[in-house]
C-alpha atoms as a printed R data frame, in Angstrom:
   type eleno elety resid chain resno       x       y       z
1  ATOM     1    CA   UNK     A     1   3.987   6.191  10.452
2  ATOM     2    CA   UNK     A     2   6.008   8.602  12.552
3  ATOM     3    CA   UNK     A     3   8.180   5.835  13.992
4  ATOM     4    CA   UNK     A     4   8.170   3.692  10.836
5  ATOM     5    CA   UNK     A     5  11.907   3.875  10.030
6  ATOM     6    CA   UNK     A     6  13.010   3.186  13.608
7  ATOM     7    CA   UNK     A     7  10.550   0.301  13.997
8  ATOM     8    CA   UNK     A     8  11.617  -1.341  10.729
9  ATOM     9    CA   UNK     A     9  15.284  -0.981  11.652
10 ATOM    10    CA   UNK     A    10  14.755  -2.602  15.068
11 ATOM    11    CA   UNK     A    11  12.865  -5.471  13.356
12 ATOM    12    CA   UNK     A    12  15.599  -5.919  10.752
13 ATOM    13    CA   UNK     A    13  13.130  -5.157   7.939
14 ATOM    14    CA   UNK     A    14  14.036  -3.012   4.934
15 ATOM    15    CA   UNK     A    15  12.531   0.452   5.024
16 ATOM    16    CA   UNK     A    16  11.369   0.702   1.402
17 ATOM    17    CA   UNK     A    17   8.776  -2.052   1.601
18 ATOM    18    CA   UNK     A    18   5.427  -2.978   0.070
19 ATOM    19    CA   UNK     A    19   2.693  -4.459   2.210
20 ATOM    20    CA   UNK     A    20  -0.701  -5.911   1.387
21 ATOM    21    CA   UNK     A    21  -3.253  -4.703   3.915
22 ATOM    22    CA   UNK     A    22  -5.385  -7.594   5.186
23 ATOM    23    CA   UNK     A    23  -8.064  -5.571   7.002
24 ATOM    24    CA   UNK     A    24  -9.024  -2.127   5.778
25 ATOM    25    CA   UNK     A    25 -12.096  -0.238   6.983
26 ATOM    26    CA   UNK     A    26 -11.208   2.337   4.310
27 ATOM    27    CA   UNK     A    27 -11.354  -0.217   1.468
28 ATOM    28    CA   UNK     A    28 -14.595  -1.627   2.908
29 ATOM    29    CA   UNK     A    29 -16.059   1.880   2.941
30 ATOM    30    CA   UNK     A    30 -14.946   2.594  -0.644
31 ATOM    31    CA   UNK     A    31 -16.444  -0.681  -1.895
32 ATOM    32    CA   UNK     A    32 -19.725  -0.278   0.004
33 ATOM    33    CA   UNK     A    33 -20.236   3.241  -1.353
34 ATOM    34    CA   UNK     A    34 -19.676   2.203  -4.958
35 ATOM    35    CA   UNK     A    35 -16.794   4.616  -5.447
36 ATOM    36    CA   UNK     A    36 -14.521   4.256  -8.459
37 ATOM    37    CA   UNK     A    37 -16.648   1.425  -9.859
38 ATOM    38    CA   UNK     A    38 -15.370  -1.125  -7.358
39 ATOM    39    CA   UNK     A    39 -17.696  -3.979  -8.232
40 ATOM    40    CA   UNK     A    40 -15.147  -6.801  -7.943
41 ATOM    41    CA   UNK     A    41 -12.944  -7.691  -4.953
42 ATOM    42    CA   UNK     A    42 -10.016  -5.331  -4.479
43 ATOM    43    CA   UNK     A    43  -6.861  -5.291  -2.386
44 ATOM    44    CA   UNK     A    44  -5.153  -2.413  -0.626
45 ATOM    45    CA   UNK     A    45  -1.369  -2.119  -0.798
46 ATOM    46    CA   UNK     A    46   0.827   0.159   1.314
47 ATOM    47    CA   UNK     A    47   4.070   1.214  -0.339
48 ATOM    48    CA   UNK     A    48   6.356   2.712   2.284
49 ATOM    49    CA   UNK     A    49   9.603   4.540   1.626
50 ATOM    50    CA   UNK     A    50  11.916   6.681   3.712
51 ATOM    51    CA   UNK     A    51   9.993   9.945   3.339
52 ATOM    52    CA   UNK     A    52   6.638   9.015   1.884
53 ATOM    53    CA   UNK     A    53   4.027   6.311   1.767
54 ATOM    54    CA   UNK     A    54   1.305   5.602  -0.765
55 ATOM    55    CA   UNK     A    55  -1.783   3.412  -0.638
56 ATOM    56    CA   UNK     A    56  -2.760   1.664  -3.879
57 ATOM    57    CA   UNK     A    57  -6.106  -0.020  -4.562
58 ATOM    58    CA   UNK     A    58  -6.162  -2.618  -7.331
59 ATOM    59    CA   UNK     A    59  -8.027  -5.765  -8.349
60 ATOM    60    CA   UNK     A    60  -7.525  -8.532  -5.793
61 ATOM    61    CA   UNK     A    61  -5.715 -10.690  -8.358
62 ATOM    62    CA   UNK     A    62  -3.316  -7.908  -9.398
63 ATOM    63    CA   UNK     A    63  -0.339  -6.343  -7.716
64 ATOM    64    CA   UNK     A    64   1.209  -2.932  -8.268
65 ATOM    65    CA   UNK     A    65   4.147  -2.887 -10.659
66 ATOM    66    CA   UNK     A    66   7.148  -0.629 -10.305
67 ATOM    67    CA   UNK     A    67   9.754   0.849 -12.542
68 ATOM    68    CA   UNK     A    68  12.969   2.238 -11.125
69 ATOM    69    CA   UNK     A    69  14.164   5.352 -12.876
70 ATOM    70    CA   UNK     A    70  17.428   7.172 -12.647
71 ATOM    71    CA   UNK     A    71  17.151  10.338 -10.600
72 ATOM    72    CA   UNK     A    72  18.422  13.400 -12.473
């Protein structure tokens, strides 16, 4: 993630981007250990901005939703 902004710029990809993670040992581990009641298939999303990134786990058929708010 340290070179994320530079790599996205050189690829011509917007920096504030959302990705679905196809292979995730972390999600496999969470599901196999029964954490958070994950009994149905789930998907891992990576939401990457300029100064932060967040991983979101949700049902495989769902996607994160976003609301843009005015910064005060």
